[in-house]
C-alpha positions as CSV (number, residue, x, y, z in Angstrom):
1,X,49.3,-51.3,51.0
2,X,52.7,-52.1,52.3
3,X,51.3,-51.3,56.0
4,X,50.4,-54.1,58.3
5,X,47.2,-54.6,60.1
6,X,48.9,-53.8,63.2
7,X,50.8,-50.8,61.7
8,X,47.5,-49.2,60.7
9,X,46.0,-49.9,64.2
10,X,48.8,-48.2,65.9
11,X,48.5,-45.2,63.2
12,X,44.8,-44.5,64.2
13,X,45.3,-45.1,67.9
14,X,48.5,-42.7,68.1
15,X,47.0,-40.0,65.6
16,X,43.3,-40.1,66.0
17,X,43.8,-40.7,70.0
18,X,41.2,-43.7,69.8
19,X,41.9,-46.6,72.2
20,X,40.4,-49.5,69.7
21,X,40.7,-49.6,66.1
22,X,39.2,-52.8,63.9
23,X,41.1,-53.1,60.8
24,X,40.6,-55.4,57.9
25,X,42.8,-55.3,55.2
26,X,42.4,-57.1,51.6
27,X,44.7,-58.0,49.2
28,X,43.7,-58.2,45.7
29,X,45.7,-58.0,42.5
30,X,42.9,-56.7,40.5
31,X,42.0,-53.5,41.8
32,X,40.9,-50.4,40.0
33,X,40.9,-47.2,41.5
34,X,39.0,-44.6,39.8
35,X,40.6,-41.6,41.0
36,X,38.9,-38.8,39.1
37,X,35.8,-39.8,41.1
38,X,37.4,-39.6,44.6
39,X,37.0,-36.0,45.9
40,X,39.9,-34.7,48.2
41,X,38.6,-32.5,50.9
42,X,40.5,-29.2,50.1
43,X,39.2,-26.6,52.6
44,X,41.5,-25.9,55.1
45,X,41.1,-28.0,58.1
46,X,42.2,-26.7,61.2
47,X,42.3,-29.9,63.8
48,X,45.4,-32.0,62.7
49,X,43.6,-34.7,64.3
50,X,40.8,-34.8,61.5
51,X,40.8,-38.1,59.3
52,X,40.0,-36.1,56.4
53,X,43.3,-34.5,56.2
54,X,45.0,-38.1,55.7
55,X,42.4,-40.1,54.2
56,X,39.6,-39.9,51.6
57,X,36.3,-41.7,52.0
58,X,35.6,-44.0,48.8
59,X,33.1,-47.2,47.9
60,X,34.3,-50.6,46.9
61,X,32.5,-52.4,44.0
62,X,33.0,-56.1,43.2
63,X,32.1,-56.7,39.5
64,X,32.2,-59.9,37.6
65,X,32.6,-59.9,33.7
66,X,30.9,-62.4,31.4
67,X,34.3,-64.4,31.3
68,X,34.3,-65.0,35.1
69,X,37.0,-62.3,35.8
70,X,36.4,-60.6,38.9
71,X,37.9,-57.3,39.7
72,X,37.3,-54.6,42.6
73,X,36.8,-51.3,41.8
74,X,37.4,-48.4,44.1
75,X,35.3,-44.9,43.4
76,X,34.0,-41.7,45.0
77,X,30.9,-42.0,47.4
78,X,28.9,-40.6,44.6
79,X,29.4,-43.4,42.4
80,X,26.6,-46.0,41.6
81,X,26.4,-49.1,40.3
82,X,25.3,-47.7,36.9
83,X,28.6,-45.6,36.8
84,X,30.6,-48.9,37.5
85,X,28.8,-50.5,34.5
86,X,29.1,-48.0,32.1
87,X,33.1,-47.5,33.0
88,X,33.7,-51.2,32.5
89,X,31.8,-51.4,29.3
90,X,33.9,-48.4,28.0
91,X,37.3,-49.9,29.2
92,X,36.4,-53.5,28.3
93,X,33.9,-53.4,26.0
94,X,31.9,-56.2,28.3
95,X,28.9,-55.9,29.9
96,X,29.3,-57.2,33.2
97,X,27.4,-60.0,35.1
98,X,27.2,-58.1,38.1
99,X,28.5,-55.0,39.6
100,X,27.6,-54.9,43.5
101,X,28.2,-52.4,46.4
102,X,30.7,-54.1,48.8
103,X,31.6,-51.4,51.3
104,X,32.7,-48.1,52.1
105,X,36.4,-47.7,52.6
106,X,39.3,-44.9,53.1
107,X,42.2,-44.2,50.5
108,X,45.4,-42.5,52.1
109,X,46.1,-39.5,50.4
110,X,49.6,-39.3,49.0
111,X,50.2,-36.1,50.3
112,X,48.1,-35.1,53.4
113,X,46.6,-31.7,53.6
């Protein structure tokens, strides 16, 4: 999150050999990342340019609890709304007003493969 949008664009243009990248960066304080649901690619990747060496695919969900507390949850690609609802219920004891898929995203790996 410490990278600026321009730094992210430059990273992709330089390392992925693309000429144009559109980046949208969000800063939200209440973000929960369900790391155990995000599957890192563990196969040996030969091409150093593959994005999977540096980033994991994930989904972003928006959730609102009964007390109007909103949160963003980042989870693996196989996660569905019901999984997020079950997590919130277990974690907070509250049934969320709604849980909705927002978009796909990439999560930067701490140690590239």
